[in-house]
Every structure is written in C-alpha cells, then in structure tokens.
N, C-alpha and C positions, 0 to 999 in steps of 0.2 A: 391467448392474450385477450380474450373477449372482455375481461374486467378492466382493462386499461382505458383511461380517459386521457386524450391527447389534444393539445392546442397547436395549431399551425399558424405561424406568423409569416406570411409570404405575399409580396405585392405583385408577383408575376402570375397571371391567371393560369398559364400552362404549367408552370412549376407547382402551383397550388394543386391543380388537378392531379398531376403526377404523384405528388406526395400523398394525397388522399387515397389514390389507388394503391400505392405501396403499403399504406397502413391497412387497408382492407385486405390486401394479399397476405398480410401478417395477422389476420383475424382480429384487427382492431377496428371497431365500428363506431365507438363513441368518440367522435372527432369534432372539435370546434375549429373554425377557420376564421382568419381575419387578414385583411390586406393592409392594415396599418395599426399602429400601436393603440390609438384611441379605441378602435373597434375591438381589439383584443382585450383591452381592459374592460370594456362594456360587456363583452361576452362572458368574461370571468365573473363579473358582478352579477349577471343574470343567472348563469348556470353553475356557478360554484367553482371550486378549485379543480385543477387537473393533476394527473400523475406526472406527466411529461409535457414540456413545451418545446416545440421545434421552432427555433428562432432564426430568421434571416437577420443579417446585420445592416445591410445598406438598403435604404428605401427613402422615398420622398417623405419629408416631414420628420417626425421623431424616429430615431433609428432603433435597431434591436437591443442596443445596450440600455435604452430607456425602459424597455419592457423587462429585461433581466433585473434591473434595479427595482422595478415595481414588484416583481415576483419575490425578490428577496425581502422587501419591506413588508409585504402582505402575507407571505407564506402560501400564496395561491398556487404555487408549483414549486416543489423542492428539487426537481431535476430538469435539466435542459439538454437539448441537442443543438449545437450551433452549426448551422448550415449556411454557407455563403460562398460567393465567388471571390471574396477578398483574398489577399495574399495570406500565406500560411502564418506569417508572423503576426498578422492582425487577428487571425482566428485564435492562435495561441494566447495572445494578449487578452482577447475577450474571455477566453476560458479561465485565465488566471484571475481576471477581475470578478467573474461570476463566483469562483471559489472563495475569493476573499470576502464576498458578501454572504457566504453560507449556502450557496447553491451547489448541488451535486451536478457536475458536468459529465454526462454519460459519454460524450464524445464530440469531436469537432470534425466536420467534413466539408470539403470543397464541392461545389455543385459540378455535375449532377449527382444526386444520391442514387442508391440502388435498393431494390427490395431486400437483398441479402444484408446490406450494410445497415439499413434501418432495423431489420429484424434482429440483428446481432446486438444493437444498442438497446432495443426494447427488452430483449432477453436479459441483458445486463441489469436493467432496472428491476426485473422480477427477481433476479438472484439477490440483489441488494435488499429488496423488501423481505425476502424469505430468510435473510441472514446467512446465506451461503457464499456471499462475495465479501472479500475483505476491502470494503469501500467505506469512505466517510459516511456517517449517518447524519440525518438532520439534527439541528440543535435541540437539546432536551427542552429548551424553552418553548419550542413549537410543538412538543409532543403532548397529545391529550392525556397520556398517562405519565406525567412528569415524575421522575424519581424524587423521593424525599431526600433531604440532606442526610449524610451518613453520620453515625455516632463516632466521634473520634476515639472513644474508649472500647468500642466493640470489635470483636474478632470476626472478620468476614472471610477468613481464609478457606473455610469449608465450602464456600460458594464460588471462590475464584478458581478457574481452571485455565489450562493452556491449550491452544491449538498450535499445530506444528506445520511449518512450511519447509519442504526440502530445498536444498541448494545443490546444484549439479554443475560440473564442469562442462565445457563445450564438447568434450570427448565422451560425455555420458557418465563420468565417474562421480559418485556421490561425495559431496563435500561437507555435509552436515545438515542441521535443521535449525531454524529460528523459532523461538517460542513467542507466541502472540497472545496477549492476555484476553480472556473472555470471562464473563460473569454469568453463572447459572443462577439467575435471580428467582427466588421462590414465587414471586408474583408476576414478573414481566418476562420470564423465560430467558433464553440466551441473549445476552447483551454484548454488543461490539464495543471496542474501546472508546470511540467517539461519544458514546452514550454515558459511560460511567467514569471515565478517567478524570474529568473536571471535578466531579464530586469527591473522588478519592483524594485528589490533590487538596481540595478545600478542607477536607477533614484531617489533613496531615497523615494520610495513610499510604502515601506513595512508597515509603520505605518498607512498610509491611507487605505491600503487594509485590515489590521487587524481590524481597528476600524469599517470599513464597515461590515466585517464578524461578529464582536461582535454585531453590531446593528441588523443584520439579525437574528442572533441566539436568542437574547433576544426578538425580535419581534415575532418570531415563538413560543417561549416558552409562551409568554404572550397571544398570540392568542389562543393557546391551553387551557390556563387557562380560558379564556373568553368563548370559545365554548364548552369545555368539563368539565370545573370545576377543571382541574388538569394541572398544568404547566408541560411542557416537559423538562426534563434535557437535556442540550445542552453542547457540548464541542467545543472549538475553540483553534487552535494552536496559541501560542504567541511567536514571535521571541525574543530571549534573549535580543536583543538590546533595545527592548521597555521597559525592566525592568530598563534600565539606566535612564529613564525619571522620574524626581521627581514628576511630576504631573500625572503619569499613574494611580495610585490608586484613587485619587480624581476624575479624569475624568471618570473612570469606575463606581464609586459610583453614579455619576450624571446620567450615562446611566441606571443604575439599578433603579434609581428613576423614570426615564422616562418610563421604562417598568417594572412596579411594580411586579416583581416575587422575590421570596426568593433568596438571593445570592447562597444558596446551589444548586440551579438549574443550575448554571454555573460552568463548569470545564475548567480551563485554562491549556492547555497542553504545557509544556515547554521543549524544546529540549536542552540537555546539550551538548555544543559544544567543550569544551576544559577543561583541568584540571587546568586552571589558578584560582587563588584565586578570589572568587566572590566579586565584589565591594560592599561597604557598602550600597549604594542606592539600589542595586538589592536585597540584603538580606533583607533590610527593607521593600521593596515593597512586597516581598513574604510573609513576616510576616503580613503585614497589610492586604493583600488579605485574608489570612486565618482568621485573626481577624474579618474581615468583613463578613466571612461566606462562601466565594468562595472556591471551591475545586481546588486543585493543583495536576497535574499529571506529572510524569516523563515520557516524551515521548521517545520511542525507547530505553527502558531500556536495558542495557547490551551492547550498541554500543558506548557509550561515553567513555571518558577517566577516569572518577572517579564517576560513578553512585552510587556505594555503599556508598562512602564517602558522597556524596550529600544527600543520603537518611538519613544518620545519622545526618547531619548538619541542614537540611532544613525541613520546615513544610509541606511536601507533604502528600497528603491523598490517592494517587493512583499511581500505576506504570503500564505502558503499555509495554507488551512484543511484540516486533516487529515480522512481518511476517516471516523474515528469520529464526527465531528460531522455527517456527511453521510448515512451509511447509515440509511435509515428516516426521512429528513428529512420526507417528505410526510406521515407519520403521527405526528410527534412535535412538539408545540407548543414544547417546551423547546429542541429543536435548531433549530427554525425561528427562535426568538427569538435564540439565540446567533449563528447564521450571519447573520441579518438585521442584527443589531447590529454584527457585524464588518464587513459590507459597507458599512454606513452610516458607521462610523468611518473605514474606509479611504478612502471617497469624500471625506470632509472633510479627510483628511490627504494627499490626492492620491497615494494608493498604489494600485497595481494589485493584483488579487486572483486567485489561482488556487485553485480548489476541487478537491481530490483525491477519489478514491473514488466518483465518480458512476457508478453501475452500472445504474440502472433508469430507465425513462421517467417514473415517478412522481416520483423525486427530481430528475430533470432539470427537469420542469415546475414543481416547487416552487421551484427556484432561479430560474426565469424570473420568478416573481412577486416575488422579493426584490431583484433587481438584474441587473447585466450582468458577472459574473465570467468569467474563462477557466475552462474545465472540463477535467478530466483523469480518465480512468477507463475501465472496460470498456464503458460506454455508447458511447464514441467509438472506442476501440481498445485492445487489450491491448499490453503491452510486446512488442517484436518485434526480431528480428535485423536487422542493417543492410540486407541484401539485401531482406528483406521490407518494411522501411521505405521503401526507394527505390521499390519497386513501389507501395506505398500512396500515397506522395507523387505519383507519376505519375498514378495513378488519381484522386486528389483533384483534381489540376489539370485533368484532361480529362473525367473522369466522376464528379463529386463525389457523385452520387446512389447510386453503388455502394458507397461506404465510409462515408457519413454518413447518419444518420437524418433526412434533410432535412424530412420531414413534421413532425418534432418541433422543428425549428429555425425556419427562416423560408422558406416555399415561394417567396417572391419574391426570395430572395437566394442566389446560388450561391457557395460558399466559394471564396476566392482563395488562391493561394500567396503566399509572402512574398518 
C-alpha cells in the first residue's frame, strides 16, 4: 500500500500517534496529519489531494462533517473512513451524509481502531481503484478522463458485458446469480455502473442495455440447462421506465421462447423510485409477468417511498434487503430489528428474501439468528466474469468446501447445484 496517500483528522495527540503507527504498520507512509479542520484544509492546499481521509467527528471548533463537506466540494479526497467515539447512530448518519455528497465511505468505526481494521478498509480502497470491488465510483464529473456523451443511435451492445454474483442459502445451497452490468470500453477499460449508467440513461439507451442483459441472462441459464441438465436461476434489474412500454411483456415472452427455460428461472428486480401512483400499464405488466411465471423482486426494499404499500398492492414474490441495512448488523441493534422485522413480514406474506451486502462472518452469523434468507455478498463471492463463474459453479458442485465457508454454514450439509 506504499502508493496510498492518507490524511488523518484527529485532535487527540495519542489517538493521532496511534493512527499514524497503524498506517505505517500497513505500509502506508505518505501521511498528512491535522488536529483541526482548518489545518487539514491548509495541508491539502499545500500538498494536494489524498486517496483516503480518516475523519474524527467530534472536536473543538469545526467538526469532522465540515471537512467531509469540504472534501466533497473540492474533490481533494473521494474516500473517507469515519472514526469516532460517537454513538453508532451518529456514525451511520455521518456516513449517509457523506454518501449523499458523493464521497465513498470505506467504513465507519468507533474508537479505538486497530491495525487489522484499518488495513482491511485500505485494502477495500485498493480493490475499488482496481475495479475488483462492486462499489460506487467517483462522479464522472471529477474524472480526468471524462466519458463523452453517448450517441443515441449507436449500438454499444458489443461492449456491454455482465458480471455475475452468486446467491446462496444459509444452508449453502445455490439459489442463482444476479447479473451486474459492466462496460468493456475501448479507451477506458472495464467501467463500473456508476461510471456509465448516467450516460446510458441520458442517451435513452437504458432499454437497449436491459434487453442485452436479459439476453445474456437467459443464454447463461439455457447453456447450464444444456450442459448440466439444470437451468440456472438468473436475476436482472429492470428500470421502472421499461414497465411503461405496452410491448414489454410480449417481447420478453419471445425471448423466453428463444432460450427455452422455464420463466420461473428469471427474476426481474424492480427498483421503486417514488411514491407516485403506479400507471395502469405498469401494474398490468407486472401482473402479466407473474401470470407468465416470472419472479418479481422489490429491489432495495426499505429505501423507497412506499415499499410496504407496494408489497400489499403488487404481485411481488421476493424482496431484497439492501447492503446498508446489513453492514455492521452484528453490532447494531437497530439494524437487527429492521432486518428481523422484514424477514418476519416476508415469511407471513410468503415472500422469499435476498439479503445483499453480506461481507463478514459476524454479519452472516447474525443473519442466521434472524431467519433463513438467501444471502449475496463478498462473504460468498464477488461479482465475476462469465468464465470465472463457470469455474466457480463447477467447483461448487464438486468441491463446495473450496468456494464456500462451510464451517460457517452447516457442516452436515454440502451445497447442491440447481
């Protein structure tokens, strides 16, 4: 990590020294230090931007939130670690505020920190930089190699690819994969969604991208049916605007005939974006999709304006609990209550549940105490290219102990393919 440049904002001299030593222990030696916000701003002005800022929140004078706002406005650091003795609810609120301003929050920690914890978060930054982590990227406006606007009439499908993230039950049984869009750009290399989706939307190309993802999903499922005798359940995100199209369902049914797998193998994840009354055509499309046998999932459950109302009104078969409710679950009673309540409600409504963002053994074990959802996250597997997924599936089927943390699942149950 010698190439990392880090700023520490900390007004306690002992804590400052300890953090500096922890960074050195993680092979980070380019470190700026400041005991107040004004000094931090001055240091950044003199020595330039940093990769990561470690911010305390509570201090005399201007607080850590002021520095985070300054970093967001100037782009002098795109990632922060929030480290404070404040209550967990305050830490979570500060992290949410930072994200709303476009800052990547690598993590929040209550004092004291540790060498291992700091090292894990810095490694996370390196994964994001290298494109191997499925994390939000900095705004394209701050990127020195800003992407040009897309041509609304051009076909980009040959450059659009999918990465696949497995979903697994708490007993270790494979439940399917979700497709995540990537762009193999001829000039900029592999691009994550945060980098290119706004441009795709501005060019009116979201439908083209989505149909391309659906085709790749069903092709993979069908190829698994041919090669292994079992179709692979696949999930694809569907922009709500596509549900406005009267021909959406007929066109999807034609695609299902082209790749003859059962409609139940396809889950369409729909993000609820506003509390407005759903248009008749959207409502009808959702009903027809369920009547055809496709599965419907409420994506990012709990973050929209009227998710519970939509669950009561619409024919969903699954809800997805987003990562922000799961990270730190083991140490947060409020998150435990929210996730546990959602699982209980889903059970009573006969809905399946997928929990995203499961990254640690602690959060995995906390979920085990709450119910039996399907889990998705780095604890199981990172998003991967198709060739890597096929290897992963083969290993899962024949040597599950090599790819799953079986000691944390059920030692008496070997995962099975689908």
